[in-house]
A tleap script that builds the chain and sets N, CA, C and O, in Angstrom:
source leaprc.protein.ff14SB
mol = sequence {
  NASP LEU GLN THR LEU VAL HIE GLU VAL ILE
  ALA GLN ALA GLY PRO GLN THR GLN SER LYS
  LEU THR HIE ILE ILE GLU SER ILE ILE GLY
  THR PRO ALA GLU ASP GLU PRO ASP ALA ILE
  HIE ALA GLU ASP HIE THR ALA ASP ARG MET
  GLY VAL ARG GLU ALA VAL LYS ALA ALA TRP
  GLU ASP LEU ASP ASN ALA ASP GLN ALA LEU
  VAL ILE ALA LEU ALA LYS GLY HIE SER TYR
  GLU GLU LEU ILE GLU GLY HIE PRO ALA LEU
  ASN ASN LYS VAL ALA VAL SER ARG ALA VAL
  SER ARG VAL GLY THR VAL PHE LEU ASN GLU
  VAL ILE SER ALA VAL GLY GLY ASP ALA SER
  PRO ASP ALA THR PRO ARG THR LEU LEU GLU
  PRO ILE MET ALA MET LEU ALA GLU LEU TYR
  PRO HIE ASP PHE CSER
}
set mol.1.N position { 127.115 100.222 114.508 }
set mol.1.CA position { 125.651 100.244 114.456 }
set mol.1.C position { 125.214 101.499 113.702 }
set mol.1.O position { 125.704 102.599 113.957 }
set mol.2.N position { 124.282 101.308 112.772 }
set mol.2.CA position { 123.827 102.376 111.882 }
set mol.2.C position { 123.197 103.539 112.646 }
set mol.2.O position { 123.439 104.702 112.321 }
set mol.3.N position { 122.402 103.232 113.643 }
set mol.3.CA position { 121.724 104.284 114.399 }
set mol.3.C position { 122.743 105.189 115.087 }
set mol.3.O position { 122.578 106.408 115.107 }
set mol.4.N position { 123.775 104.606 115.640 }
set mol.4.CA position { 124.814 105.382 116.312 }
set mol.4.C position { 125.525 106.290 115.312 }
set mol.4.O position { 125.794 107.455 115.606 }
set mol.5.N position { 125.830 105.751 114.124 }
set mol.5.CA position { 126.493 106.553 113.099 }
set mol.5.C position { 125.638 107.744 112.671 }
set mol.5.O position { 126.143 108.856 112.521 }
set mol.6.N position { 124.343 107.504 112.477 }
set mol.6.CA position { 123.445 108.581 112.069 }
set mol.6.C position { 123.389 109.660 113.139 }
set mol.6.O position { 123.459 110.849 112.824 }
set mol.7.N position { 123.265 109.262 114.391 }
set mol.7.CA position { 123.227 110.247 115.483 }
set mol.7.C position { 124.543 111.012 115.560 }
set mol.7.O position { 124.539 112.215 115.821 }
set mol.8.N position { 125.658 110.342 115.341 }
set mol.8.CA position { 126.968 111.000 115.373 }
set mol.8.C position { 127.085 112.020 114.241 }
set mol.8.O position { 127.569 113.132 114.446 }
set mol.9.N position { 126.638 111.631 113.048 }
set mol.9.CA position { 126.676 112.549 111.902 }
set mol.9.C position { 125.832 113.783 112.195 }
set mol.9.O position { 126.266 114.910 111.960 }
set mol.10.N position { 124.648 113.567 112.698 }
set mol.10.CA position { 123.749 114.700 112.977 }
set mol.10.C position { 124.353 115.602 114.050 }
set mol.10.O position { 124.283 116.826 113.942 }
set mol.11.N position { 124.946 115.006 115.082 }
set mol.11.CA position { 125.548 115.794 116.160 }
set mol.11.C position { 126.727 116.622 115.646 }
set mol.11.O position { 126.906 117.766 116.064 }
set mol.12.N position { 127.525 116.060 114.751 }
set mol.12.CA position { 128.708 116.768 114.246 }
set mol.12.C position { 128.354 117.793 113.175 }
set mol.12.O position { 129.077 118.771 112.983 }
set mol.13.N position { 127.272 117.577 112.499 }
set mol.13.CA position { 126.924 118.436 111.364 }
set mol.13.C position { 126.495 119.832 111.784 }
set mol.13.O position { 126.715 120.793 111.047 }
set mol.14.N position { 125.896 119.956 112.937 }
set mol.14.CA position { 125.418 121.267 113.351 }
set mol.14.C position { 124.361 121.783 112.401 }
set mol.14.O position { 123.449 121.045 112.030 }
set mol.15.N position { 124.467 123.031 112.003 }
set mol.15.CA position { 123.412 123.623 111.174 }
set mol.15.C position { 123.550 123.363 109.667 }
set mol.15.O position { 123.052 124.149 108.861 }
set mol.16.N position { 124.215 122.276 109.283 }
set mol.16.CA position { 124.374 122.007 107.859 }
set mol.16.C position { 123.027 121.692 107.215 }
set mol.16.O position { 122.064 121.308 107.879 }
set mol.17.N position { 122.999 121.865 105.937 }
set mol.17.CA position { 121.751 121.631 105.209 }
set mol.17.C position { 121.459 120.148 105.076 }
set mol.17.O position { 122.338 119.314 105.289 }
set mol.18.N position { 120.246 119.827 104.731 }
set mol.18.CA position { 119.845 118.429 104.548 }
set mol.18.C position { 120.663 117.786 103.438 }
set mol.18.O position { 121.012 116.609 103.528 }
set mol.19.N position { 120.963 118.527 102.421 }
set mol.19.CA position { 121.744 117.988 101.311 }
set mol.19.C position { 123.125 117.549 101.786 }
set mol.19.O position { 123.594 116.467 101.433 }
set mol.20.N position { 123.763 118.379 102.575 }
set mol.20.CA position { 125.091 118.030 103.091 }
set mol.20.C position { 125.002 116.816 104.001 }
set mol.20.O position { 125.863 115.938 103.955 }
set mol.21.N position { 123.963 116.764 104.827 }
set mol.21.CA position { 123.788 115.603 105.701 }
set mol.21.C position { 123.592 114.332 104.874 }
set mol.21.O position { 124.124 113.275 105.213 }
set mol.22.N position { 122.843 114.442 103.810 }
set mol.22.CA position { 122.614 113.285 102.944 }
set mol.22.C position { 123.935 112.783 102.368 }
set mol.22.O position { 124.177 111.576 102.332 }
set mol.23.N position { 124.790 113.699 101.917 }
set mol.23.CA position { 126.085 113.302 101.359 }
set mol.23.C position { 126.974 112.663 102.424 }
set mol.23.O position { 127.682 111.697 102.141 }
set mol.24.N position { 126.942 113.183 103.618 }
set mol.24.CA position { 127.746 112.596 104.702 }
set mol.24.C position { 127.264 111.185 105.006 }
set mol.24.O position { 128.071 110.264 105.136 }
set mol.25.N position { 125.957 111.014 105.119 }
set mol.25.CA position { 125.401 109.688 105.424 }
set mol.25.C position { 125.718 108.716 104.287 }
set mol.25.O position { 126.066 107.562 104.537 }
set mol.26.N position { 125.600 109.179 103.036 }
set mol.26.CA position { 125.919 108.312 101.902 }
set mol.26.C position { 127.382 107.901 101.915 }
set mol.26.O position { 127.711 106.772 101.551 }
set mol.27.N position { 128.259 108.800 102.330 }
set mol.27.CA position { 129.676 108.439 102.366 }
set mol.27.C position { 129.961 107.406 103.459 }
set mol.27.O position { 130.930 106.652 103.367 }
set mol.28.N position { 129.124 107.373 104.482 }
set mol.28.CA position { 129.326 106.405 105.567 }
set mol.28.C position { 128.687 105.061 105.218 }
set mol.28.O position { 129.318 104.015 105.369 }
set mol.29.N position { 127.436 105.087 104.751 }
set mol.29.CA position { 126.732 103.810 104.540 }
set mol.29.C position { 126.577 103.440 103.068 }
set mol.29.O position { 126.102 102.350 102.751 }
set mol.30.N position { 126.969 104.331 102.176 }
set mol.30.CA position { 126.821 104.048 100.755 }
set mol.30.C position { 125.448 104.448 100.242 }
set mol.30.O position { 124.557 104.819 101.007 }
set mol.31.N position { 125.303 104.362 98.928 }
set mol.31.CA position { 124.027 104.715 98.312 }
set mol.31.C position { 123.122 103.500 98.258 }
set mol.31.O position { 123.605 102.372 98.355 }
set mol.32.N position { 121.838 103.700 98.107 }
set mol.32.CA position { 120.922 102.557 98.026 }
set mol.32.C position { 121.280 101.651 96.843 }
set mol.32.O position { 121.733 102.121 95.799 }
set mol.33.N position { 121.069 100.348 97.027 }
set mol.33.CA position { 121.380 99.378 95.980 }
set mol.33.C position { 120.415 99.480 94.815 }
set mol.33.O position { 120.783 99.159 93.685 }
set mol.34.N position { 119.191 99.918 95.060 }
set mol.34.CA position { 118.171 100.005 94.013 }
set mol.34.C position { 117.736 101.449 93.847 }
set mol.34.O position { 117.806 102.259 94.772 }
set mol.35.N position { 117.285 101.744 92.634 }
set mol.35.CA position { 116.687 103.058 92.410 }
set mol.35.C position { 115.365 103.126 93.147 }
set mol.35.O position { 114.755 102.104 93.460 }
set mol.36.N position { 114.936 104.345 93.418 }
set mol.36.CA position { 113.627 104.497 94.036 }
set mol.36.C position { 112.571 104.048 93.040 }
set mol.36.O position { 112.743 104.229 91.834 }
set mol.37.N position { 111.481 103.466 93.524 }
set mol.37.CA position { 110.432 103.034 92.594 }
set mol.37.C position { 109.841 104.238 91.873 }
set mol.37.O position { 109.828 105.354 92.393 }
set mol.38.N position { 109.355 103.984 90.664 }
set mol.38.CA position { 108.713 105.050 89.905 }
set mol.38.C position { 107.527 105.586 90.682 }
set mol.38.O position { 106.846 104.855 91.401 }
set mol.39.N position { 107.302 106.849 90.523 }
set mol.39.CA position { 106.146 107.460 91.183 }
set mol.39.C position { 104.872 106.817 90.650 }
set mol.39.O position { 104.738 106.574 89.450 }
set mol.40.N position { 103.962 106.550 91.538 }
set mol.40.CA position { 102.682 105.965 91.151 }
set mol.40.C position { 101.837 107.046 90.504 }
set mol.40.O position { 101.698 108.146 91.039 }
set mol.41.N position { 101.285 106.729 89.367 }
set mol.41.CA position { 100.451 107.703 88.660 }
set mol.41.C position { 99.130 107.876 89.408 }
set mol.41.O position { 98.376 106.923 89.606 }
set mol.42.N position { 98.875 109.096 89.810 }
set mol.42.CA position { 97.616 109.383 90.518 }
set mol.42.C position { 96.486 109.447 89.503 }
set mol.42.O position { 96.666 109.890 88.369 }
set mol.43.N position { 95.326 108.997 89.937 }
set mol.43.CA position { 94.158 109.060 89.065 }
set mol.43.C position { 93.792 110.510 88.793 }
set mol.43.O position { 93.908 111.374 89.663 }
set mol.44.N position { 93.356 110.751 87.586 }
set mol.44.CA position { 92.935 112.087 87.212 }
set mol.44.C position { 91.438 112.219 87.483 }
set mol.44.O position { 90.612 111.574 86.836 }
set mol.45.N position { 91.110 113.066 88.450 }
set mol.45.CA position { 89.704 113.269 88.819 }
set mol.45.C position { 89.163 114.591 88.268 }
set mol.45.O position { 88.166 115.116 88.762 }
set mol.46.N position { 89.825 115.117 87.248 }
set mol.46.CA position { 89.422 116.412 86.701 }
set mol.46.C position { 87.978 116.397 86.224 }
set mol.46.O position { 87.219 117.328 86.492 }
set mol.47.N position { 87.600 115.338 85.514 }
set mol.47.CA position { 86.225 115.275 84.998 }
set mol.47.C position { 85.221 115.248 86.140 }
set mol.47.O position { 84.194 115.923 86.078 }
set mol.48.N position { 85.512 114.460 87.200 }
set mol.48.CA position { 84.620 114.421 88.357 }
set mol.48.C position { 84.524 115.793 89.005 }
set mol.48.O position { 83.437 116.257 89.350 }
set mol.49.N position { 85.677 116.438 89.167 }
set mol.49.CA position { 85.700 117.747 89.820 }
set mol.49.C position { 84.916 118.757 88.980 }
set mol.49.O position { 84.190 119.587 89.526 }
set mol.50.N position { 85.059 118.690 87.669 }
set mol.50.CA position { 84.319 119.613 86.816 }
set mol.50.C position { 82.817 119.335 86.902 }
set mol.50.O position { 82.010 120.264 86.884 }
set mol.51.N position { 82.444 118.055 86.996 }
set mol.51.CA position { 81.033 117.718 87.146 }
set mol.51.C position { 80.467 118.253 88.443 }
set mol.51.O position { 79.351 118.772 88.478 }
set mol.52.N position { 81.241 118.126 89.511 }
set mol.52.CA position { 80.813 118.653 90.812 }
set mol.52.C position { 80.729 120.169 90.747 }
set mol.52.O position { 79.793 120.775 91.268 }
set mol.53.N position { 81.709 120.765 90.107 }
set mol.53.CA position { 81.724 122.221 89.973 }
set mol.53.C position { 80.475 122.715 89.237 }
set mol.53.O position { 79.845 123.689 89.650 }
set mol.54.N position { 80.130 122.041 88.159 }
set mol.54.CA position { 78.932 122.409 87.405 }
set mol.54.C position { 77.668 122.197 88.237 }
set mol.54.O position { 76.726 122.987 88.165 }
set mol.55.N position { 77.658 121.117 89.029 }
set mol.55.CA position { 76.499 120.846 89.893 }
set mol.55.C position { 76.358 121.927 90.958 }
set mol.55.O position { 75.251 122.383 91.245 }
set mol.56.N position { 77.485 122.338 91.545 }
set mol.56.CA position { 77.456 123.402 92.555 }
set mol.56.C position { 76.968 124.696 91.919 }
set mol.56.O position { 76.168 125.425 92.505 }
set mol.57.N position { 77.452 124.971 90.723 }
set mol.57.CA position { 77.024 126.188 90.026 }
set mol.57.C position { 75.525 126.148 89.726 }
set mol.57.O position { 74.828 127.146 89.907 }
set mol.58.N position { 75.030 124.999 89.270 }
set mol.58.CA position { 73.602 124.866 88.965 }
set mol.58.C position { 72.753 125.043 90.223 }
set mol.58.O position { 71.726 125.721 90.195 }
set mol.59.N position { 73.187 124.432 91.324 }
set mol.59.CA position { 72.442 124.570 92.582 }
set mol.59.C position { 72.437 126.022 93.039 }
set mol.59.O position { 71.415 126.539 93.489 }
set mol.60.N position { 73.590 126.676 92.918 }
set mol.60.CA position { 73.687 128.083 93.309 }
set mol.60.C position { 72.707 128.932 92.507 }
set mol.60.O position { 72.016 129.787 93.062 }
set mol.61.N position { 72.651 128.695 91.229 }
set mol.61.CA position { 71.773 129.483 90.366 }
set mol.61.C position { 70.303 129.183 90.621 }
set mol.61.O position { 69.442 130.007 90.313 }
set mol.62.N position { 70.002 128.001 91.186 }
set mol.62.CA position { 68.615 127.656 91.523 }
set mol.62.C position { 68.142 128.328 92.812 }
set mol.62.O position { 66.939 128.447 93.043 }
set mol.63.N position { 69.076 128.763 93.645 }
set mol.63.CA position { 68.699 129.395 94.916 }
set mol.63.C position { 68.165 130.796 94.682 }
set mol.63.O position { 68.590 131.493 93.761 }
set mol.64.N position { 67.221 131.201 95.533 }
set mol.64.CA position { 66.757 132.583 95.447 }
set mol.64.C position { 67.785 133.486 96.135 }
set mol.64.O position { 68.726 132.998 96.760 }
set mol.65.N position { 67.602 134.781 96.019 }
set mol.65.CA position { 68.570 135.742 96.557 }
set mol.65.C position { 68.777 135.592 98.060 }
set mol.65.O position { 69.900 135.719 98.550 }
set mol.66.N position { 67.697 135.322 98.792 }
set mol.66.CA position { 67.810 135.184 100.250 }
set mol.66.C position { 68.665 133.970 100.623 }
set mol.66.O position { 69.477 134.041 101.546 }
set mol.67.N position { 68.484 132.861 99.908 }
set mol.67.CA position { 69.283 131.673 100.198 }
set mol.67.C position { 70.742 131.881 99.799 }
set mol.67.O position { 71.647 131.416 100.491 }
set mol.68.N position { 70.973 132.577 98.688 }
set mol.68.CA position { 72.351 132.891 98.309 }
set mol.68.C position { 73.003 133.767 99.374 }
set mol.68.O position { 74.161 133.558 99.734 }
set mol.69.N position { 72.261 134.740 99.872 }
set mol.69.CA position { 72.785 135.618 100.925 }
set mol.69.C position { 73.105 134.812 102.187 }
set mol.69.O position { 74.092 135.090 102.868 }
set mol.70.N position { 72.275 133.817 102.497 }
set mol.70.CA position { 72.514 132.959 103.654 }
set mol.70.C position { 73.822 132.185 103.477 }
set mol.70.O position { 74.632 132.126 104.402 }
set mol.71.N position { 74.034 131.595 102.311 }
set mol.71.CA position { 75.253 130.826 102.059 }
set mol.71.C position { 76.483 131.732 102.139 }
set mol.71.O position { 77.502 131.350 102.715 }
set mol.72.N position { 76.387 132.922 101.566 }
set mol.72.CA position { 77.502 133.875 101.632 }
set mol.72.C position { 77.800 134.236 103.079 }
set mol.72.O position { 78.963 134.282 103.480 }
set mol.73.N position { 76.759 134.492 103.868 }
set mol.73.CA position { 76.951 134.831 105.284 }
set mol.73.C position { 77.592 133.670 106.039 }
set mol.73.O position { 78.470 133.880 106.875 }
set mol.74.N position { 77.156 132.449 105.747 }
set mol.74.CA position { 77.760 131.269 106.382 }
set mol.74.C position { 79.234 131.156 106.011 }
set mol.74.O position { 80.076 130.873 106.864 }
set mol.75.N position { 79.539 131.376 104.749 }
set mol.75.CA position { 80.920 131.285 104.282 }
set mol.75.C position { 81.804 132.328 104.955 }
set mol.75.O position { 82.999 132.109 105.152 }
set mol.76.N position { 81.215 133.447 105.298 }
set mol.76.CA position { 81.963 134.507 105.969 }
set mol.76.C position { 82.044 134.285 107.472 }
set mol.76.O position { 82.673 135.065 108.188 }
set mol.77.N position { 81.403 133.214 107.951 }
set mol.77.CA position { 81.509 132.868 109.367 }
set mol.77.C position { 80.559 133.607 110.290 }
set mol.77.O position { 80.834 133.724 111.485 }
set mol.78.N position { 79.462 134.103 109.776 }
set mol.78.CA position { 78.515 134.831 110.626 }
set mol.78.C position { 77.918 133.904 111.688 }
set mol.78.O position { 77.687 132.720 111.446 }
set mol.79.N position { 77.683 134.465 112.843 }
set mol.79.CA position { 77.079 133.727 113.957 }
set mol.79.C position { 75.578 133.623 113.752 }
set mol.79.O position { 75.017 134.260 112.860 }
set mol.80.N position { 74.920 132.801 114.601 }
set mol.80.CA position { 73.455 132.708 114.549 }
set mol.80.C position { 72.834 134.091 114.684 }
set mol.80.O position { 71.919 134.447 113.941 }
set mol.81.N position { 73.337 134.863 115.632 }
set mol.81.CA position { 72.763 136.181 115.888 }
set mol.81.C position { 72.895 137.088 114.666 }
set mol.81.O position { 71.969 137.826 114.329 }
set mol.82.N position { 74.049 137.028 114.009 }
set mol.82.CA position { 74.250 137.850 112.814 }
set mol.82.C position { 73.346 137.381 111.669 }
set mol.82.O position { 72.835 138.195 110.900 }
set mol.83.N position { 73.155 136.065 111.565 }
set mol.83.CA position { 72.272 135.542 110.527 }
set mol.83.C position { 70.830 135.969 110.766 }
set mol.83.O position { 70.129 136.363 109.834 }
set mol.84.N position { 70.388 135.889 112.024 }
set mol.84.CA position { 69.019 136.291 112.376 }
set mol.84.C position { 68.827 137.781 112.116 }
set mol.84.O position { 67.802 138.199 111.579 }
set mol.85.N position { 69.818 138.573 112.498 }
set mol.85.CA position { 69.745 140.022 112.313 }
set mol.85.C position { 69.758 140.414 110.831 }
set mol.85.O position { 69.073 141.356 110.437 }
set mol.86.N position { 70.525 139.705 110.020 }
set mol.86.CA position { 70.688 140.082 108.619 }
set mol.86.C position { 69.666 139.496 107.667 }
set mol.86.O position { 69.594 139.902 106.507 }
set mol.87.N position { 68.869 138.540 108.144 }
set mol.87.CA position { 67.908 137.873 107.271 }
set mol.87.C position { 66.550 137.839 107.966 }
set mol.87.O position { 66.335 137.017 108.857 }
set mol.88.N position { 65.636 138.717 107.575 }
set mol.88.CA position { 64.344 138.865 108.264 }
set mol.88.C position { 63.539 137.572 108.386 }
set mol.88.O position { 62.837 137.383 109.379 }
set mol.89.N position { 63.625 136.687 107.409 }
set mol.89.CA position { 62.840 135.450 107.461 }
set mol.89.C position { 63.385 134.473 108.510 }
set mol.89.O position { 62.687 133.548 108.926 }
set mol.90.N position { 64.613 134.682 108.924 }
set mol.90.CA position { 65.227 133.797 109.928 }
set mol.90.C position { 65.159 134.488 111.282 }
set mol.90.O position { 66.059 135.240 111.657 }
set mol.91.N position { 64.078 134.223 112.008 }
set mol.91.CA position { 63.869 134.966 113.249 }
set mol.91.C position { 64.324 134.235 114.507 }
set mol.91.O position { 64.189 134.767 115.609 }
set mol.92.N position { 64.863 133.019 114.361 }
set mol.92.CA position { 65.414 132.310 115.522 }
set mol.92.C position { 66.391 131.233 115.039 }
set mol.92.O position { 66.515 130.997 113.837 }
set mol.93.N position { 67.080 130.586 115.977 }
set mol.93.CA position { 68.102 129.596 115.621 }
set mol.93.C position { 67.518 128.385 114.891 }
set mol.93.O position { 68.166 127.810 114.016 }
set mol.94.N position { 66.310 128.008 115.249 }
set mol.94.CA position { 65.669 126.869 114.583 }
set mol.94.C position { 65.430 127.206 113.113 }
set mol.94.O position { 65.663 126.374 112.236 }
set mol.95.N position { 64.965 128.425 112.847 }
set mol.95.CA position { 64.726 128.843 111.463 }
set mol.95.C position { 66.038 128.854 110.670 }
set mol.95.O position { 66.062 128.470 109.501 }
set mol.96.N position { 67.120 129.294 111.306 }
set mol.96.CA position { 68.427 129.293 110.647 }
set mol.96.C position { 68.841 127.860 110.331 }
set mol.96.O position { 69.263 127.570 109.211 }
set mol.97.N position { 68.724 126.964 111.305 }
set mol.97.CA position { 69.106 125.564 111.095 }
set mol.97.C position { 68.299 124.918 109.976 }
set mol.97.O position { 68.839 124.182 109.150 }
set mol.98.N position { 67.011 125.200 109.958 }
set mol.98.CA position { 66.161 124.639 108.897 }
set mol.98.C position { 66.550 125.182 107.525 }
set mol.98.O position { 66.570 124.442 106.541 }
set mol.99.N position { 66.856 126.467 107.465 }
set mol.99.CA position { 67.258 127.070 106.190 }
set mol.99.C position { 68.582 126.482 105.713 }
set mol.99.O position { 68.742 126.195 104.526 }
set mol.100.N position { 69.529 126.301 106.628 }
set mol.100.CA position { 70.815 125.711 106.267 }
set mol.100.C position { 70.610 124.278 105.775 }
set mol.100.O position { 71.218 123.872 104.784 }
set mol.101.N position { 69.765 123.515 106.452 }
set mol.101.CA position { 69.474 122.144 106.023 }
set mol.101.C position { 68.827 122.127 104.635 }
set mol.101.O position { 69.184 121.312 103.784 }
set mol.102.N position { 67.881 123.031 104.420 }
set mol.102.CA position { 67.194 123.093 103.131 }
set mol.102.C position { 68.170 123.433 102.012 }
set mol.102.O position { 68.164 122.788 100.964 }
set mol.103.N position { 69.009 124.446 102.229 }
set mol.103.CA position { 69.986 124.856 101.223 }
set mol.103.C position { 71.017 123.741 101.015 }
set mol.103.O position { 71.414 123.454 99.886 }
set mol.104.N position { 71.438 123.126 102.105 }
set mol.104.CA position { 72.381 122.008 102.000 }
set mol.104.C position { 71.816 120.868 101.171 }
set mol.104.O position { 72.538 120.233 100.402 }
set mol.105.N position { 70.531 120.611 101.329 }
set mol.105.CA position { 69.871 119.545 100.572 }
set mol.105.C position { 69.849 119.860 99.079 }
set mol.105.O position { 70.025 118.966 98.251 }
set mol.106.N position { 69.634 121.127 98.735 }
set mol.106.CA position { 69.647 121.526 97.330 }
set mol.106.C position { 71.012 121.204 96.714 }
set mol.106.O position { 71.093 120.605 95.642 }
set mol.107.N position { 72.079 121.608 97.404 }
set mol.107.CA position { 73.424 121.345 96.900 }
set mol.107.C position { 73.714 119.847 96.881 }
set mol.107.O position { 74.257 119.320 95.910 }
set mol.108.N position { 73.349 119.180 97.950 }
set mol.108.CA position { 73.611 117.748 98.053 }
set mol.108.C position { 72.960 116.980 96.914 }
set mol.108.O position { 73.594 116.126 96.293 }
set mol.109.N position { 71.709 117.276 96.640 }
set mol.109.CA position { 70.999 116.582 95.561 }
set mol.109.C position { 71.662 116.815 94.211 }
set mol.109.O position { 71.803 115.882 93.421 }
set mol.110.N position { 72.068 118.044 93.942 }
set mol.110.CA position { 72.734 118.354 92.668 }
set mol.110.C position { 74.071 117.627 92.555 }
set mol.110.O position { 74.378 117.043 91.516 }
set mol.111.N position { 74.866 117.662 93.625 }
set mol.111.CA position { 76.194 117.044 93.586 }
set mol.111.C position { 76.078 115.532 93.481 }
set mol.111.O position { 76.795 114.911 92.697 }
set mol.112.N position { 75.191 114.935 94.254 }
set mol.112.CA position { 75.010 113.480 94.194 }
set mol.112.C position { 74.554 113.066 92.799 }
set mol.112.O position { 75.009 112.054 92.267 }
set mol.113.N position { 73.676 113.832 92.224 }
set mol.113.CA position { 73.208 113.539 90.876 }
set mol.113.C position { 74.369 113.610 89.883 }
set mol.113.O position { 74.460 112.794 88.966 }
set mol.114.N position { 75.252 114.588 90.071 }
set mol.114.CA position { 76.383 114.772 89.151 }
set mol.114.C position { 77.400 113.636 89.255 }
set mol.114.O position { 77.956 113.212 88.242 }
set mol.115.N position { 77.647 113.142 90.464 }
set mol.115.CA position { 78.672 112.100 90.628 }
set mol.115.C position { 78.082 110.706 90.695 }
set mol.115.O position { 78.815 109.717 90.676 }
set mol.116.N position { 76.763 110.619 90.773 }
set mol.116.CA position { 76.121 109.311 90.797 }
set mol.116.C position { 76.389 108.539 92.069 }
set mol.116.O position { 76.474 107.311 92.045 }
set mol.117.N position { 76.523 109.240 93.175 }
set mol.117.CA position { 76.811 108.579 94.448 }
set mol.117.C position { 75.647 108.633 95.406 }
set mol.117.O position { 74.525 108.980 95.038 }
set mol.118.N position { 75.942 108.279 96.650 }
set mol.118.CA position { 74.949 108.318 97.719 }
set mol.118.C position { 75.430 109.264 98.806 }
set mol.118.O position { 76.633 109.451 98.992 }
set mol.119.N position { 74.491 109.855 99.518 }
set mol.119.CA position { 74.830 110.731 100.630 }
set mol.119.C position { 75.162 109.901 101.847 }
set mol.119.O position { 74.580 108.841 102.077 }
set mol.120.N position { 76.099 110.397 102.615 }
set mol.120.CA position { 76.438 109.743 103.876 }
set mol.120.C position { 75.327 110.041 104.871 }
set mol.120.O position { 74.959 111.201 105.051 }
set mol.121.N position { 74.781 109.004 105.529 }
set mol.121.CA position { 73.671 109.248 106.448 }
set mol.121.C position { 74.049 110.075 107.671 }
set mol.121.O position { 73.179 110.670 108.306 }
set mol.122.N position { 75.340 110.120 108.009 }
set mol.122.CA position { 75.757 110.881 109.191 }
set mol.122.C position { 76.272 112.278 108.847 }
set mol.122.O position { 76.778 112.981 109.721 }
set mol.123.N position { 76.150 112.687 107.586 }
set mol.123.CA position { 76.617 114.008 107.175 }
set mol.123.C position { 75.685 115.081 107.727 }
set mol.123.O position { 74.462 114.966 107.655 }
set mol.124.N position { 76.293 116.119 108.276 }
set mol.124.CA position { 75.514 117.247 108.790 }
set mol.124.C position { 75.470 118.332 107.721 }
set mol.124.O position { 76.302 118.347 106.814 }
set mol.125.N position { 74.501 119.243 107.825 }
set mol.125.CA position { 74.462 120.336 106.848 }
set mol.125.C position { 75.788 121.097 106.775 }
set mol.125.O position { 76.218 121.503 105.695 }
set mol.126.N position { 76.423 121.283 107.912 }
set mol.126.CA position { 77.695 122.015 107.924 }
set mol.126.C position { 78.775 121.271 107.155 }
set mol.126.O position { 79.491 121.875 106.357 }
set mol.127.N position { 78.904 119.949 107.387 }
set mol.127.CA position { 79.930 119.192 106.685 }
set mol.127.C position { 79.630 119.114 105.200 }
set mol.127.O position { 80.548 118.986 104.390 }
set mol.128.N position { 78.374 119.190 104.835 }
set mol.128.CA position { 78.015 119.184 103.422 }
set mol.128.C position { 78.308 120.539 102.781 }
set mol.128.O position { 78.782 120.601 101.647 }
set mol.129.N position { 78.030 121.607 103.495 }
set mol.129.CA position { 78.142 122.939 102.901 }
set mol.129.C position { 79.562 123.484 102.875 }
set mol.129.O position { 79.875 124.295 102.003 }
set mol.130.N position { 80.437 123.077 103.793 }
set mol.130.CA position { 81.779 123.663 103.835 }
set mol.130.C position { 82.553 123.489 102.528 }
set mol.130.O position { 83.061 124.480 102.004 }
set mol.131.N position { 82.669 122.272 101.974 }
set mol.131.CA position { 83.393 122.180 100.696 }
set mol.131.C position { 82.660 122.862 99.552 }
set mol.131.O position { 83.285 123.349 98.610 }
set mol.132.N position { 81.348 122.897 99.634 }
set mol.132.CA position { 80.561 123.567 98.595 }
set mol.132.C position { 80.796 125.070 98.664 }
set mol.132.O position { 80.935 125.719 97.627 }
set mol.133.N position { 80.844 125.632 99.869 }
set mol.133.CA position { 81.103 127.063 100.008 }
set mol.133.C position { 82.495 127.412 99.491 }
set mol.133.O position { 82.685 128.470 98.891 }
set mol.134.N position { 83.466 126.535 99.716 }
set mol.134.CA position { 84.813 126.776 99.199 }
set mol.134.C position { 84.792 126.820 97.669 }
set mol.134.O position { 85.450 127.661 97.056 }
set mol.135.N position { 84.038 125.916 97.065 }
set mol.135.CA position { 83.939 125.893 95.607 }
set mol.135.C position { 83.188 127.122 95.103 }
set mol.135.O position { 83.552 127.691 94.074 }
set mol.136.N position { 82.148 127.534 95.816 }
set mol.136.CA position { 81.412 128.739 95.434 }
set mol.136.C position { 82.315 129.969 95.509 }
set mol.136.O position { 82.222 130.862 94.668 }
set mol.137.N position { 83.179 130.012 96.507 }
set mol.137.CA position { 84.102 131.141 96.626 }
set mol.137.C position { 85.044 131.207 95.428 }
set mol.137.O position { 85.449 132.292 95.010 }
set mol.138.N position { 85.395 130.031 94.869 }
set mol.138.CA position { 86.208 130.003 93.649 }
set mol.138.C position { 85.397 130.472 92.444 }
set mol.138.O position { 85.897 131.208 91.594 }
set mol.139.N position { 84.143 130.038 92.383 }
set mol.139.CA position { 83.288 130.379 91.239 }
set mol.139.C position { 82.827 131.836 91.264 }
set mol.139.O position { 82.724 132.477 90.219 }
set mol.140.N position { 82.554 132.347 92.448 }
set mol.140.CA position { 81.998 133.697 92.599 }
set mol.140.C position { 82.810 134.496 93.626 }
set mol.140.O position { 82.283 134.859 94.677 }
set mol.141.N position { 84.081 134.770 93.333 }
set mol.141.CA position { 84.931 135.423 94.329 }
set mol.141.C position { 84.427 136.800 94.762 }
set mol.141.O position { 84.637 137.202 95.906 }
set mol.142.N position { 83.773 137.515 93.868 }
set mol.142.CA position { 83.284 138.852 94.221 }
set mol.142.C position { 82.224 138.775 95.323 }
set mol.142.O position { 82.216 139.605 96.233 }
set mol.143.N position { 81.336 137.788 95.245 }
set mol.143.CA position { 80.278 137.655 96.241 }
set mol.143.C position { 80.809 137.166 97.590 }
set mol.143.O position { 80.253 137.500 98.636 }
set mol.144.N position { 81.879 136.379 97.563 }
set mol.144.CA position { 82.359 135.735 98.791 }
set mol.144.C position { 83.559 136.442 99.407 }
set mol.144.O position { 84.167 135.916 100.339 }
set mol.145.N position { 83.912 137.617 98.911 }
set mol.145.CA position { 85.070 138.328 99.457 }
set mol.145.C position { 84.685 139.165 100.657 }
set mol.145.O position { 85.538 139.832 101.244 }
savepdb mol mol.pdb
quit
């Protein structure tokens, strides 16, 4: 039985490398009758990614300094209290949530326009902003460090 042979090989091999185990198993059961199938060519999404990147950059440049500071603070993981303390216009959690939603909408509109898609109705500002903040950190590493 093949399963028993494999377990026996593994038990006897001890700390041998995977390559050695592969050779032992091949010597017991032989090599596959067919070659492995060719790797499937993955679609190239470079143009889409560049379009999204440009949309994120355009949205970023459309934000005023206070909104950019808010996004940077969010990317750095600041708490509600730190956001309220660091941004005078945000004097409570509701104001922070509204600002995040507003900024998220700016990015969302730009990105959707760039890719020609639709927004998910169940997307939250946080789920929308997290990948955008990651892209902004790539585009503006000095600001997001």
